[in-house]
C-alpha positions in Angstrom: 40.0 -29.9 -1.5 41.8 -31.7 1.3 45.6 -31.3 1.4 47.6 -34.0 3.1 51.4 -34.0 3.8 52.6 -37.6 4.0 55.6 -39.8 3.3 56.2 -40.4 -0.4 55.7 -43.8 -2.0 58.3 -45.4 -4.2 56.1 -44.8 -7.2 56.0 -41.0 -6.5 59.5 -40.4 -7.7 58.7 -39.5 -11.3 56.0 -36.9 -10.2 58.4 -35.5 -7.6 61.1 -35.1 -10.3 58.6 -33.3 -12.6 57.7 -30.9 -9.8 61.4 -30.2 -9.0 62.2 -29.6 -12.7 59.3 -27.2 -13.0 60.8 -25.4 -10.0 64.3 -25.4 -11.5 65.7 -27.6 -8.7 68.1 -30.5 -9.2 66.7 -34.0 -9.5 70.0 -35.9 -9.0 69.6 -38.5 -6.3 65.8 -38.0 -5.8 65.0 -41.6 -6.2 67.8 -42.6 -3.7 66.1 -40.5 -0.9 62.5 -41.3 -1.7 62.2 -43.0 1.7 63.0 -39.7 3.4 60.8 -37.6 1.1 57.5 -35.9 2.0 54.8 -35.0 -0.4 51.7 -32.7 -0.3 48.8 -34.3 -2.0 45.5 -32.8 -3.1 43.0 -35.3 -4.5 45.9 -37.7 -5.1 47.9 -35.2 -7.0 51.3 -34.1 -5.7 51.5 -30.3 -5.3 54.6 -30.0 -3.1 57.6 -31.9 -1.8 60.5 -31.8 0.6 63.2 -34.4 1.3 66.2 -35.2 3.5 69.5 -36.8 2.8 70.5 -38.4 6.2 74.1 -38.6 7.3 75.8 -39.4 10.6 76.7 -35.7 11.1 73.3 -34.3 10.2 70.7 -34.0 7.4 70.7 -32.2 4.1 67.4 -30.5 3.4 66.5 -30.6 -0.3 63.7 -30.7 -2.8 61.4 -28.1 -1.2 59.2 -27.4 -4.1 55.6 -26.1 -4.5 53.3 -26.3 -7.5 52.8 -22.8 -9.1 49.0 -23.0 -8.3 49.8 -23.5 -4.6 52.3 -20.8 -4.0 51.3 -18.1 -1.5 49.5 -20.5 0.8 52.3 -21.3 3.2 52.7 -24.8 1.8 56.5 -24.3 1.5 56.6 -23.5 5.2 54.6 -26.5 6.1 56.7 -28.8 4.0 59.9 -27.4 5.5 58.7 -27.7 9.0 57.5 -31.3 8.3 60.9 -32.3 7.0 62.7 -30.7 10.0 60.3 -32.5 12.3 61.2 -35.8 10.5 64.9 -35.0 10.9 64.4 -34.4 14.7 62.5 -37.7 15.1 65.4 -39.5 13.4 67.8 -38.0 15.9 69.6 -35.4 13.7 71.2 -32.5 15.6 71.8 -30.2 12.6 70.4 -29.6 9.1 72.2 -28.1 6.1 71.0 -26.8 2.8 72.1 -25.2 -0.4 70.0 -22.5 -2.0 70.3 -20.0 -4.9 66.9 -18.4 -4.7 65.4 -18.7 -1.2 68.0 -17.2 1.1 65.3 -15.0 2.7 62.9 -17.9 3.3 65.0 -20.3 5.5 66.1 -18.1 8.4 62.6 -18.3 9.9 63.4 -22.0 10.6 66.6 -21.2 12.4 68.9 -21.5 9.4 72.0 -19.2 9.2 74.6 -18.8 6.6 77.8 -20.7 7.0 80.9 -21.4 4.9 81.3 -24.6 2.9 84.2 -25.6 5.0 81.9 -25.6 8.1 79.8 -28.4 6.6 80.8 -31.9 7.9 82.7 -34.1 5.4 80.0 -36.7 5.1 77.3 -34.1 4.1 79.7 -32.6 1.6 79.8 -35.9 -0.2 76.1 -35.5 -1.2 75.1 -35.1 -4.8 74.1 -31.5 -4.3 77.4 -30.5 -2.8 79.3 -32.6 -5.3 77.9 -30.6 -8.3 74.1 -30.7 -8.6 74.0 -27.2 -7.1 76.3 -24.4 -8.4 79.3 -23.4 -6.3 77.7 -20.0 -5.9 74.8 -21.5 -3.9 74.4 -20.2 -0.3 75.2 -22.7 2.4 73.0 -22.6 5.5 72.8 -24.6 8.8 70.2 -25.0 11.5 70.7 -26.5 14.9 67.8 -29.0 15.4 68.6 -29.4 19.1 68.5 -25.7 19.9 65.8 -24.3 22.2 63.3 -22.4 19.9 61.7 -19.2 21.1 59.2 -16.9 19.3 58.5 -13.4 20.7 55.3 -11.7 19.5 54.0 -8.2 19.5 51.7 -6.2 17.2 54.0 -4.5 14.7 57.3 -6.5 15.3 59.1 -3.2 15.0 60.2 -2.4 18.6 59.3 -4.5 21.7 59.5 -8.0 20.2 62.7 -7.0 18.2 64.4 -5.7 21.4 63.3 -8.7 23.4 64.6 -11.1 20.8 67.8 -9.2 20.6 68.3 -9.5 24.4 67.7 -13.2 24.3 70.2 -13.7 21.5 72.8 -11.7 23.4 72.3 -13.8 26.5 72.7 -17.1 24.7 73.9 -17.4 21.0 72.8 -21.1 21.0 69.1 -20.2 21.2 67.0 -20.1 18.0 65.1 -16.9 18.6 62.5 -15.5 16.2 60.2 -12.5 16.5 57.0 -11.6 14.6 53.9 -9.4 14.7 50.2 -9.9 14.4 50.1 -6.8 12.2 53.7 -6.3 11.1 55.1 -2.8 10.4 57.0 -1.9 7.3 60.4 -1.6 9.1 62.1 -1.9 12.4 61.7 1.3 14.4 65.0 3.3 14.1 64.8 4.4 17.7 64.7 0.7 18.7 67.8 0.1 16.6 69.6 3.0 18.3 68.5 2.0 21.8 69.8 -1.6 21.3 73.1 -0.4 19.7 73.7 1.5 23.0 73.9 -1.8 24.9 75.9 -3.6 22.2 73.1 -5.4 20.5 72.6 -5.0 16.7 69.1 -5.5 15.3 69.6 -3.3 12.3 69.5 -6.2 9.9 66.1 -7.5 11.2 62.8 -6.9 9.5 59.2 -7.2 10.7 57.6 -10.6 10.0 54.1 -11.9 10.2 53.1 -14.3 13.0 51.2 -16.2 10.4 54.3 -17.6 8.8 55.2 -19.4 12.1 51.9 -21.0 12.9 52.9 -24.4 11.5 56.2 -24.5 13.4 57.0 -25.8 16.8 58.5 -23.8 19.7 59.7 -24.4 23.2 58.5 -20.9 24.2 56.1 -18.4 22.7 56.2 -15.1 24.5 53.8 -12.1 23.8 55.1 -8.7 24.8 52.0 -6.5 24.2 48.4 -6.9 25.3 47.1 -6.7 21.7 49.3 -9.5 20.5 48.3 -11.6 23.6 44.6 -11.1 22.8 45.1 -12.0 19.1 47.9 -14.5 19.4 47.3 -17.1 16.6 46.7 -20.7 17.2 49.8 -22.7 16.5 49.4 -26.0 14.6 52.9 -27.0 15.7 53.8 -28.0 19.2 54.3 -25.1 21.7 55.6 -26.2 25.1 55.2 -22.9 27.0 53.2 -19.8 26.3 53.9 -16.6 28.4 52.7 -13.1 28.3 55.1 -10.3 29.5 53.6 -7.0 28.6 55.5 -3.7 28.0 54.2 -0.3 27.0 54.7 0.6 23.4 57.6 3.1 23.1 56.5 4.0 19.6 53.7 6.0 21.1 56.1 8.4 22.7 55.9 12.0 21.4 58.1 15.1 21.6 61.7 15.8 20.7 64.1 13.1 19.5 65.7 13.0 22.9 62.3 12.7 24.7 61.4 9.8 22.3 64.8 8.2 22.8 64.4 8.4 26.5 61.2 6.5 26.4 62.8 3.8 24.2 65.7 3.5 26.6 63.2 3.0 29.5 61.4 0.3 27.7 64.6 -1.3 26.5 66.0 -1.4 30.1 62.8 -2.9 31.3 62.9 -5.5 28.6 66.5 -6.4 29.3 65.9 -6.8 33.0 62.7 -8.8 32.6 64.0 -11.1 29.9 67.2 -11.7 31.6 65.2 -12.9 34.6 62.9 -14.9 32.3 65.9 -16.5 30.6 67.5 -17.5 33.9 64.3 -18.8 35.4 62.6 -20.5 32.4 65.1 -21.1 29.6 68.7 -21.6 30.8 68.0 -24.7 32.9 66.3 -26.5 29.9 68.4 -25.2 27.1 69.6 -28.1 24.9 73.3 -28.1 24.1 
């Protein structure tokens, strides 16, 4: 079966509404934004959708829904990335959304939680803000003009997490993600402690699979271990720059807590020095504001 993501046609509105209702998402205003709606089709049948409400101050991402039979195949990721790509092509600098059930899904696209009062007035006039979504819904925003960076290693438990933390500390306007080719179950506690010592908090992070990012676009993809460099996935989205900057794995250190911690500090300091130089040479001059 061939799956195609394409702009919706006027006659697709009823089927999109049925899909949203099955996903327990609001259908108010769907027909009004059908010209900014994308659908995923298989043999002519709609199995997914995403849509934008476009305002002068930004876009509202809505109607990201996937048919039950197509869940677990990264279709939601592809639809979200396609919608954000459409928003960028239309010149939007920010995207907003409301969600009650998918707060863990959207940060991978650069969305962060904000207060309702931080949403521009024109976006707050949308149907979803006016009442289609409950007042308890989480509000999130993503900067669409931010420089996007993905840092990869094998487990996404130490080196890539520390490197991403360094980049975020250097420039809060960057959209920095990290992932692993074989993600671990948690971020290494020694890495968390080492970063806390230099004032960077990565305790709220979690290892993520590189596979969830392969349909997204990045300005920079950086691998920080040889294994990840060798097995780095092929990205379907646009990648402007790919770089390998290898570091030894501090998780291989053995001995007492202090001996292990010393090794993590050494790698942390190497990462901080190297990524500061990389930021200054490769990122800062091209960062979009």
